[in-house]
Each structure stands twice: as structure tokens, then as C-alpha cells.
C-alpha positions in Angstrom: -2.1 23.9 -16.0 -4.0 23.6 -12.8 -5.9 20.5 -14.1 -2.6 18.8 -14.9 -1.3 19.4 -11.4 -4.5 18.1 -9.8 -4.3 15.0 -12.0 -0.7 14.3 -10.9 -1.6 14.8 -7.2 -4.6 12.4 -7.5 -2.3 9.8 -9.2 0.3 10.2 -6.4 -2.4 9.8 -3.7 -3.7 6.7 -5.4 -0.1 5.2 -5.7 0.5 6.0 -2.0 -2.7 4.4 -0.8 -2.2 1.3 -2.9 1.4 1.0 -1.6 0.2 1.3 2.0 -2.4 -1.3 1.4 0.2 -3.7 -0.1 2.5 -3.1 2.8 -0.3 -4.0 5.3 -1.0 -7.2 3.3 2.7 -8.1 3.3 3.0 -7.6 7.1 -0.2 -9.6 7.7 1.1 -12.4 5.5 4.4 -12.3 7.3 2.7 -12.5 10.7 0.7 -15.4 9.6 3.8 -17.2 8.3 5.5 -16.6 11.6 2.5 -18.0 13.5 2.5 -21.1 11.3 6.2 -21.7 11.9 5.8 -21.1 15.6 3.2 -23.8 16.1 
């Protein structure tokens, strides 16, 4: 049972880190688009 819980926790952490990375990429792309439109 412990192994299953550990596995689920690791999967959750992975999903959270990937999600955070995607959000960073999205905001970076958004900032770049704003800069392009501003100039």
C-alpha cells in the first residue's frame, strides 16, 4: 500500500512541475507577443 501512495505522490509532483513549466512558457510567450505588438 505504501508503494502505491508513493507512486501517486511522485506522479502528482511530476504533473505539478510540468504544469508550472508550461505556465512559465505561456507567460514568456505572452510577454514576447506584447513586446512585438508594442514596437
